[in-house]
Each structure stands twice: as C-alpha cells, then as structure tokens.
N, C-alpha and C positions, 0 to 999 in steps of 0.2 A: 684689501687692506690689514693692516698689523697695529696692535693697539702697545702703549708704552703710557704709564700712568706719570702724572708729573713726578710724584715720589722717587721714582727710580729712573729716572732721565739722565739727572747729573752725571751718577755712578755711569752708566751704561755709554753718557756721551763720552767721559772722560777714557773709558778700554777703548772705545771706538778712535777717538784721536788720537789714543797709544799706539793702536794698531796701525791705524792708517800712517802715521809717523813714520814707525818704523819698515813698513813695506814700503810706503809711498817713498821713502828714500830711494830705492834702487831707481826712480824715474831722473835719477841727475846724474845717475852715470852712465857710460857707454853702453850701448847695446843692451838698453832696458828691456826690450820685449824678448831678445834672445837670453838674456839670465832670468826673466820670468819662465821662460818655457824649459829650463833646467829646476825648477822648481818642482813639478810635478807632473800628472796624466797631461797627455794631448790634448788640446782645448778647441773644441772648433768652433760651432757657432757660440755667441754671445746673445745672451737676452738679457735688457735692461727694463726697468719697472719703476714709474713713477705714479702719483696720484694726483694730488692736488696742485694747482700751480697758483698761487697767489702770495699777493704782498705781504698777508699778515695771517695768522692763523685768527681762528673767531673762536667762541664756546664750544660751536660746533666740532671743529679740529683740533683743540691746543690739546696735547696731551697725547695725542695719536700718533705723533710722527712720522705721518705722510704728506707736509706740506713743505712745498720747495717755491723759491719767488723764482718770479719770469728771467731775473738777471740772472740768477745759478742755471738757469733751467737752459737758457740759452748760451752759458758757457759750456754746460753739459753736452748740447747738442753741438757746440763747435768743437771737442773735445774729439768725439763719437765720429764726426766727418772728416776730423784730418786725419786719424787713427787707424779708424776702420770703416769696412764698405758695409753702411745700410741695407738691409736686405728686406722685402715682404714678406709674409706669411707663406705666400703661394712660390716664393722662390727657395724658403723652408721645403716644403710641401714636394718640392722637385726634386730637390736634393734625394731625395729618398726614391727616386725613379730614375738615377742616374745622370741628373743634371747637377755636375759641382758647384760649390757653393766658391765664392771669391774668397782672396786673402782676408782674411780677419772681420768675417760677418758678425752684422749685430744686429740685433733684430729688437726694436723699441716697442715696448708695450705700455698699458697704462688700463689700469684697474678702479673700478666702481663707478660713480655715474656722473664726476663733478661736470659742472657745465664749464669750468675754467679750463679745463680737456679741448673744446671749442671753440674756446672763447681765445684762450692767449696761446695755450701748447700746439696747435693744428696750424695755426697760420705761419708760427715759427717754424714746426717740423716742414710745413710746404717750401719756405723759403729756401731751406736747406737740403730739400731733396730727401727728405726722411719718410719712407711710408712707417706706418705703425699699425698695432693692432689694439683695440679698447675694448677692456672685457666690462661688459655695464649688466646693473642690476634694474630690469624693467620696474620691479617696483617703482624705483625713484624718481623715473620719469615724469616731467611734469609738476612738480615739487609738491604731488600728494600727500606723502609720508616722509618718515627721515628713516633712514637705515638706522640698524640697530648701534653701530658703531658711533654714529652722530648722536644721535639720541642719548646713549650713555655717556659719551664726552659730556655734552651740554649738562645733564644730570649732576656727573660728578663736578662740574665748573661751577655751575651756579646754585646747585645744593648740595652739597659733596660726597662722598663716597657713603657717609651714613645713610644717604636717601635709597640706594642701593641694595645695602644691607638688607636695609628694615623689609625690602621685597623679599628676598631671598629668605628670611624669618618669617615672613605673612605667609610664604608658599611652602614652606616647612624642608625645603630643600636642604638635602645631605649637610649637616655640620662640619662633615670634615674637607669638603669643599670652601677654602678659605677664600675670602674676595677681600683680600688687604690693599689692593689695587684695581686698577683698570685692568692690567696686564692679566691680572688672577680671574678676572670676569672673563675674557676672553680666551682663554690659556687652559682655566681649570674649569671653571663652572660652566659655560655654553657648551664646550664639546661634550659635556657631560649626562646633559638631561636632552630628553625627545623635542623635539620640534613643537609637539605641543605644549608641553611645558614653557618652553621657549615663550611662546605667543602669550601664556598665561603669565609669563615675568614681565614681559613688555606690557601688555594689559593692567598690571596691577601696577608697574613704574607709573605710566601714565594717569591712573587714579590718583594714587598717591600723594603725585606733585601735582594735580591739578592744570597739567599740560593739557590744551587742545590742540592736540598734533597738526590736523591740519592747518589750522592758522600759524602754528608756528614755521610748519615747513616750508608755508608759502612766503611768510617774512623773511626766511634764512634764504632762501631761492638758491638753494646749491648745488643744483642737479640739473641736468640737461632737461630740456623743450623736447619732444618728439621734432619738434622742425629742427633743433640742433641736430638732433641725433641724424637725419636726413642728409644733412649738409655735409659730415664728416667724410662721404664717400670724394667729395669734391678735393679733396686734402689726402688723398689716397691713405686713408684709414679703413680698415676692416672694423668689422663689429663682431666680438663673440659673447659667447655666453659666461656668464658668473654667477648663477643661481638666480631666481627672481629675488629672493629678500635676503643674500649675501649670508648664508648659513652655513655653518662645519659638515663634514660630509660624514662623520663619525654617527651620529646620531640618524643619516638617512637610510630609508628602504623602502621597498614598494610603492605605496602610494605617493610617498614623498619626492621619488625621483620625478614622479608625472607634475606635481605643485613647482618643484624647484628649478627641473630641468627643463621637461619639455615645454611649460609653459613661460618659461621665460625665452626660450627658443623661438616659441611662436609671436610673443609680443614684441620681440626685437628685430624679427622680419618682417613682420606688419608695419613698426614704425619705420624702418629704415629703408624697405625695400632691397634689401641685400640678403643674401644667404649667411647663415652663421654655420660653421663649420670647427669652429675650436672651442675650449672651453680653460677656463685657470681655475684653478682650486682658491676660494674666500680662503684668507689666512694664510694659504701658502705651504704647510704642512704637507708631507707625505702621509701623515696620521686620517688624513681628510681624503685622501683618494684609495676609498677602500677596493676591496675587489670586486664588490657588488657596485659601486659608483661606477668604477671603471669597466666594469661590463657592461652597465647601462649605458654609458656613452661609445662606447665602441659599436654597439648593437643598433643605436640611433645614427649612426653615420658620422660620428666626431674625426676629424681627420688629424689633430693637437691636441695635448692638453698640457695644461704648463704647472709646474709649481713655482714657489719661491724660497729655495732655502739657500740660495748663493752659494751653489756648486757648479765648478768648470761642467759644460756639457761635453764627452769624449765623441771625436767622430761618427761614432757608431750607438748614441745616445736612441733611447727610444722614445718615438714620438708622442708616444702616451706618458711620459716622464720628463717632459724637457724643463730645464730650471731656470731660474731667472735671479737676478740680482737686482735688488732694491737699492737706488743712486741715492745718494745722500752730501755726496761731494760737494767740495765749492771751489776747490783748486786743481789745477793738472795732476799732480804728485798724488794727491786723494783718490781722484779719478782713476789713476792707474792701481792704486792699491786696490780699490772696491771690485773694478771690473777684471782686472788681470788676475793677480795676485792672492788676495785673498780667496777668491774660488778654488784655485787651485792648491792653496794649503786647506783648504777643508775637505779636498778630496782625498788628500794624503794622510790627512787625521782618519777619515773613515777607512783608508786601508789599513792603517795602525790598530786602528780599534776591529778588525776584523772584517772591511768589507761593509758599506754601507748598510742599517739595520731596517729591512726589506718590511718586517711589522708593522714600519710606522710611526718610528719615536724619535724622529729626526729634530732639529731645531724648526720651529717655527718661525716663521716670516720674520717677526718682529727682531727675532736676534740677527737674522740677517741685515735688517735696518740699521741695528748697531756696530754691523761689522764684529761680531764676537765669532771665533772659532768653532763655539759648540753645537 
C-alpha cells in the first residue's frame, strides 16, 4: 500500500490528470497500441495493482490513495478483458520454462488484506474470467488489529498529524526526519527506523491517543476473515506473501525475516489451505527489496517477487523484480495512459538517467499511483 497525505493530494492529482490527458490523447488516434510501442522499450507482461474496492473512503483509508469504487473497478476489468489477455501467476511462471505468454498478457494483483477484495472484486473478476493474485498480511486476518497504514490514516484524520508528530518527539526519533505529511511518515520515517522502534512507535501512538485497537479493528471490519481467505480459491485467486505486518524491507534482517516473511507464509498457508509461492514488496519500492531480503526469499523457494514502481516489464524481466502499475483511472484513455504509455516512458527516463538505479532509490509506489514520471 502507498501513502499520500490529504495536504499533497490535490497537487499530485493535478499532475496525474495532466500526464494522463497528454498520454491518453494517443488513445483517440488510429493504431494507438502501435504508436505506444514506438515510445519505449519492448513491453511484455503488464501487471496491474489494486487495493480497496469500496464506494467511499473511511477514516481508515482516507488519504491513502488506494480506494477505487466498484463501478470504476468494473470499468477497469472491462478495459483489461477487451484489450489484453488476463493470465494467472502459473501462466507467468510457465513462461520462464518456455511456454509463451499470449498477446498483451496482463496479471491482476491486489495488495493488503481488505475484505472488499473478496466481497466485491473477486466476484467481478470471476464474472469476466480474470484470475488474480492477492498479497495478504496475515496479522490483519479476522480484524483483531489494524495495519499500521490504516491506524496512521485514522489518527491523522481523527486526531490530526500533530498526534503522530508528538509520538516521534516522545521517542526521540531523529529530528532531521520530517513528518509534515503521511507521505513523510511512510517514505522518510518508517523506512529509517528498526522494526523494534516501529513497534514502539505503534504502541506509543495507541497509548497517547487512547485508542483500544482490538475494539476499533473489530468495529472497522476492514479485513478478510480466515473463511473469506479460503473462499478466494474458488474465484481463481492465488494468495501471496506481503509480510506479516506490512513493513518496509530496508530495516529487516536476520530474525526479522522469520517474523515477517516465514511467519506470514505459515499463517497464510494454514488459513487458505493453499501454497504461497510469490511475494510483493510492501510500499512497492525497489529500495525495500534488499539483497538480504531477496536472498532469503530465493532460499525459501519463492518463485516470483513483485514491485510497484509502474515500469514496463521487458520480455526478459527478472521474475524476482516484476513491476506493477497501480490503477487509478476512470476512463479508457486514462487506462491506456496508465497501463501502456507511462510505464514505457518511465523506462525511457531510466535509460536517459543511466539505467535503473539498482541501489534502490527508484520512486516508491505512491509516486506511481499518482502517475508521475519520477
């Protein structure tokens, strides 16, 4: 999941609209897909990413930029099934063994553990014959606790950003780590502190705001139940790992892998009754797919790993670094821009900058969701 604070959202939305307008203009011309192919490198597997499918945002999701209405989601599925060929994760993995993918393949994915994926998205996908992969945080199952993202969104919306700033001050966290927006929290603060300090941050936030997390999580009812997780197999949904508590990869090492990666896999396989063989990086940034994390995933038998930086996957894309595009569009021209044009332009921009920064400083998922070229 990615974060965007309400304070910065209008500016980002304006930029996204302008980019989609310019790129989407190609959609109205003849041979739009042919023209798109001329804009950048070869583009094979398209991977698209969704989160919460709901009519409205709640205090737990407002400002996160991850909610799409059922109507808009259905429109997105219609565009995908008309102009692309939906494929399953098994199809993708088989392509690495020599079985070619169909023309314009697209893999539909979801992140986090929102119940709306089972309640709304999965039936719509099944109606249109679209398989999917759902990357889940098992700590959220059965609504016993809140994901850090939703907790911070709730606090920012109900108590104000000052409540979050006060916790940072209480814990004496580095003064140079600015917390002027939710985006700052998720892309500056949390990646820079240990997982132990992250837990202290969470505990202090709950204590200082007086929130009863178990009660609040139960009333919010945001997440899948274990039963709903099991039901997803009937909709041709495969379950993937998204860490146990949705944490950044940069601070993880050693015992953290056992707690966040291995524990989540065990819990998901037990709850779903299916095998977990893929992983998506929380927040989507290549900065969080560290060499240590990648080594642990490979040693643990994971067959595919996913980012969310909105770049086109070449025909020779590494299955350990498959990129996804976060979808926010509401009309065909914008869908075409988000899926077909902007990912190519980002690859071109990478090339002009001297190829993609393998040290892991590419733009995080929230930048992609706003369709920037950064």
